[in-house]
C-alpha positions as CSV (number, residue, x, y, z in Angstrom):
1,M,96.6,70.3,117.3
2,P,99.8,68.8,115.9
3,G,101.1,70.8,113.0
4,F,100.0,74.2,114.3
5,P,102.4,76.5,116.3
6,P,101.3,77.8,119.7
7,V,99.4,81.0,119.5
8,E,100.7,83.6,122.0
9,P,98.3,85.5,124.2
10,V,97.1,88.7,122.5
11,G,98.5,92.0,123.6
12,F,97.8,95.6,122.7
13,D,100.5,98.0,121.6
14,P,99.3,101.1,119.7
15,S,102.9,101.9,118.6
16,I,102.8,98.8,116.3
17,P,100.7,99.0,113.1
18,N,97.8,96.6,113.0
19,E,96.2,95.3,109.8
20,A,92.6,95.9,111.0
21,R,93.3,99.4,112.1
22,V,95.2,100.2,108.8
23,Y,92.2,98.9,106.8
24,D,90.0,101.0,109.0
25,Y,92.0,104.1,108.1
26,W,91.8,103.2,104.4
27,L,88.1,102.9,104.7
28,G,87.8,106.3,106.3
29,G,87.3,105.1,109.9
30,K,88.5,106.6,113.1
31,N,89.5,103.5,115.1
32,N,93.2,103.8,114.4
33,F,96.4,105.2,115.9
34,A,99.3,107.2,114.7
35,A,101.4,104.2,113.9
36,D,98.5,102.8,111.8
37,R,98.1,106.0,109.9
38,K,101.8,106.2,109.2
39,A,102.0,102.7,107.8
40,A,98.8,103.3,105.8
41,E,100.1,106.5,104.2
42,M,103.4,104.8,103.3
43,A,101.5,102.0,101.6
44,L,99.3,104.6,99.7
45,Q,102.4,106.1,98.2
46,I,103.1,102.8,96.6
47,A,99.5,101.7,95.8
48,P,96.9,104.5,96.0
49,E,94.3,102.0,95.0
50,L,94.3,100.3,98.4
51,P,91.2,102.0,99.8
52,M,89.3,101.0,96.7
53,M,90.6,97.4,97.1
54,C,89.3,97.4,100.7
55,R,85.9,98.6,99.6
56,E,85.8,95.9,96.9
57,G,86.7,93.3,99.5
58,R,83.8,94.4,101.6
59,K,81.4,94.4,98.7
60,F,82.6,90.9,97.8
61,M,81.9,89.7,101.3
62,R,78.4,91.2,101.2
63,R,77.5,89.5,97.9
64,T,78.8,86.2,99.2
65,V,76.9,86.4,102.4
66,R,73.7,87.2,100.5
67,F,74.3,84.2,98.2
68,L,74.9,82.0,101.2
69,A,71.8,83.2,103.1
70,E,69.7,82.7,100.0
71,A,71.2,79.2,99.6
72,G,69.9,78.3,103.1
73,I,72.9,78.9,105.3
74,R,71.9,80.0,108.8
75,Q,75.3,79.8,110.6
76,F,78.2,82.1,109.7
77,V,81.8,82.3,111.2
78,D,83.7,85.4,110.1
79,I,87.4,84.8,110.9
80,G,89.6,87.9,111.0
81,C,86.5,90.1,110.9
82,G,88.2,93.4,111.3
83,L,86.8,96.5,112.9
84,P,83.0,97.0,112.7
85,T,81.8,99.0,109.7
86,Q,78.5,99.4,107.8
87,G,77.2,96.2,106.1
88,N,78.6,93.7,108.6
89,V,78.0,90.0,108.1
90,H,75.1,89.7,110.5
91,E,73.4,92.7,109.0
92,I,73.5,91.2,105.5
93,A,72.7,87.7,106.6
94,Q,69.8,88.7,108.8
95,R,68.4,90.9,106.1
96,Y,67.8,87.8,104.0
97,A,67.5,85.3,106.8
98,P,66.3,86.8,110.1
99,D,67.2,83.7,112.0
100,A,70.8,83.7,110.9
101,R,73.5,83.3,113.6
102,V,76.9,84.9,113.3
103,V,80.2,84.5,115.1
104,Y,82.9,87.1,114.6
105,V,86.4,86.1,115.4
106,D,89.5,88.3,115.6
107,Y,92.9,88.3,117.3
108,D,93.0,92.1,117.9
109,P,91.6,93.1,121.3
110,V,90.5,96.5,119.9
111,V,88.4,94.7,117.2
112,V,86.9,92.3,119.8
113,N,86.0,95.1,122.2
114,H,84.4,97.3,119.5
115,G,82.6,94.2,118.1
116,Q,81.2,93.2,121.4
117,A,79.8,96.7,122.0
118,L,78.2,96.7,118.6
119,V,76.3,93.4,119.0
120,E,75.7,93.1,122.7
121,D,71.9,93.3,122.3
122,D,71.7,90.6,119.6
123,E,71.6,87.1,121.1
124,R,72.2,85.6,117.6
125,V,75.6,87.3,117.2
126,V,78.8,87.0,119.3
127,V,82.3,88.3,119.0
128,I,85.2,86.2,120.3
129,H,88.9,86.4,120.6
130,G,90.5,83.7,118.4
131,D,93.3,83.1,115.9
132,V,93.0,81.6,112.5
133,R,96.3,79.8,113.1
134,D,94.5,77.8,115.8
135,P,91.4,76.4,114.1
136,D,90.8,73.7,116.6
137,G,91.0,76.2,119.5
138,L,88.8,78.6,117.7
139,F,86.0,76.1,117.0
140,A,86.2,74.7,120.6
141,H,85.5,78.2,122.0
142,P,82.4,77.8,124.3
143,R,80.7,80.9,122.9
144,L,81.1,79.7,119.4
145,R,79.8,76.2,120.3
146,G,76.9,77.8,122.1
147,L,75.7,79.5,118.9
148,V,77.0,77.2,116.1
149,D,76.1,73.5,115.6
150,L,79.0,72.0,113.7
151,G,76.8,69.1,112.8
152,E,74.8,71.4,110.5
153,P,76.0,73.4,107.5
154,V,78.0,76.6,108.3
155,A,79.7,79.3,106.2
156,V,83.3,80.1,107.2
157,L,84.5,83.4,105.9
158,L,88.2,84.1,105.3
159,V,88.0,87.5,103.7
160,G,91.5,88.9,103.4
161,V,92.8,87.3,106.5
162,L,95.1,84.7,104.8
163,S,96.8,87.5,102.9
164,T,98.4,88.7,106.2
165,M,100.2,85.4,106.7
166,N,103.7,84.5,105.5
167,D,103.7,80.7,105.7
168,D,102.2,78.8,102.7
169,D,102.4,75.5,104.5
170,L,100.5,76.8,107.5
171,T,97.9,78.5,105.4
172,L,97.3,75.2,103.6
173,S,97.1,73.4,106.9
174,I,94.5,75.9,108.3
175,T,92.2,75.6,105.3
176,R,92.6,71.8,105.3
177,R,91.6,71.6,108.9
178,L,88.6,73.9,108.4
179,R,87.4,71.7,105.6
180,Q,87.6,68.7,108.0
181,V,85.7,70.5,110.8
182,I,82.7,71.7,108.8
183,A,79.7,69.5,107.9
184,P,78.6,68.5,104.4
185,G,76.7,71.3,102.8
186,S,78.9,73.9,104.4
187,Y,80.8,76.6,102.5
188,I,84.2,78.4,102.8
189,V,84.6,81.9,101.4
190,I,88.2,83.0,100.6
191,S,89.5,86.2,99.3
192,H,93.3,86.7,98.8
193,A,95.6,89.3,97.4
194,V,97.9,87.9,94.7
195,S,101.3,88.9,93.4
196,D,101.2,88.4,89.7
197,I,98.7,91.0,88.6
198,R,100.8,94.0,89.6
199,P,104.1,92.5,90.7
200,E,106.0,95.7,90.7
201,V,103.5,97.1,93.3
202,T,103.0,93.9,95.4
203,D,106.8,93.4,95.7
204,K,107.3,96.9,97.2
205,L,104.3,96.5,99.5
206,S,105.4,93.1,100.7
207,L,108.8,94.6,101.7
208,L,107.1,97.6,103.4
209,F,104.6,95.5,105.4
210,A,107.3,93.0,106.4
211,N,109.5,95.8,107.7
212,E,106.7,97.8,109.4
213,W,105.2,94.7,111.1
214,A,108.5,92.9,111.6
215,A,106.8,89.9,110.0
216,K,110.0,88.1,109.0
217,D,113.7,88.2,109.7
218,D,114.4,88.4,106.0
219,G,112.2,91.5,105.7
220,R,109.9,90.1,103.1
221,M,106.3,88.9,103.1
222,R,105.4,86.8,100.1
223,L,102.0,86.9,98.3
224,P,101.0,83.9,96.3
225,T,100.2,83.9,92.6
226,R,96.7,83.6,91.3
227,A,97.4,80.1,90.2
228,E,98.3,79.1,93.8
229,I,95.0,80.1,95.4
230,P,92.7,77.2,94.2
231,R,94.6,74.7,96.4
232,L,93.3,76.6,99.5
233,F,89.9,75.2,98.6
234,G,91.1,71.6,98.3
235,D,88.3,69.3,97.3
236,L,85.5,71.9,97.8
237,E,83.3,72.5,94.8
238,L,83.7,76.1,93.6
239,V,80.3,77.7,92.9
240,E,79.9,79.8,89.8
241,P,81.8,81.9,88.7
242,G,84.7,80.1,90.4
243,L,87.8,81.9,91.5
244,V,87.8,85.4,90.0
245,L,88.9,88.9,90.7
246,L,86.7,90.3,93.5
247,P,84.7,92.7,91.3
248,D,83.8,89.8,89.0
249,W,82.2,87.6,91.6
250,R,78.5,87.9,90.9
251,P,78.5,91.7,90.4
252,E,75.3,93.6,90.9
253,P,73.7,94.6,87.6
254,G,74.7,98.0,86.3
255,R,77.6,98.3,88.7
256,L,80.6,100.1,87.3
257,R,83.7,97.9,87.3
258,P,87.0,99.3,88.8
259,P,89.7,100.1,86.2
260,K,91.7,97.1,85.0
261,N,94.6,95.9,87.2
262,T,93.6,98.1,90.1
263,V,92.1,95.2,92.1
264,W,94.7,92.5,92.6
265,S,92.7,90.3,94.9
266,V,90.8,87.1,93.9
267,G,88.0,85.4,95.6
268,G,85.7,82.4,95.5
269,V,83.1,80.3,97.4
270,G,83.6,76.6,97.9
271,R,81.0,74.0,98.9
272,K,81.6,70.8,100.8
273,S,79.6,67.9,99.3
């Protein structure tokens, strides 16, 4: 599609840190390599709260999926799904809606291989290789089209994946195109790290990640401010409680809240009317 750069074929190099495998390490998983562990430990020296933030991101995803299933959504597309862990989208969705269908999408071949092995016996779940930077190609994938009817409401999950990008214009183009593709009655879930809650930490992490992942020639990866996130939803109607810190999105009763300023990610759910 015009406006989107070409996406290079995926490769696998265990000597280069990978976001999904770094998150896996923070979550206590074993699907990571030495380069991932090194990058993860360097980040923890700056922000020891990162494992908690990853857990809060997973909890946010689970609460939103439950809400969507109870709202009648039966089709889910999880873009940038990351490595399999307990409480995946299909497990939550099918707990409340046994007929729910889920498509997982990721750019990392390790994620795709692990995901395919996890769901190979469930005909209502598929894992495909795709890239959030190419929404048209992603939604044209034959396995996605075989499971998802784009003429019916669908939930698109962008949980943390946009935080890894370093191009505000591209991010806006992606979310705009996704809003165009989905049918009325659909939802988009977005969570995103922001820079203005703990700027002294996010500035250092941005430099670290940019250098470790060679994301930009200038050695810096920018995070948006909290005030910049609503534009990603465009004209979607935010469901209550709107765009909030992840622990504040419909928390479970009696649940302890993380200490103040230790979660610097916000999230929300938007509905297309």
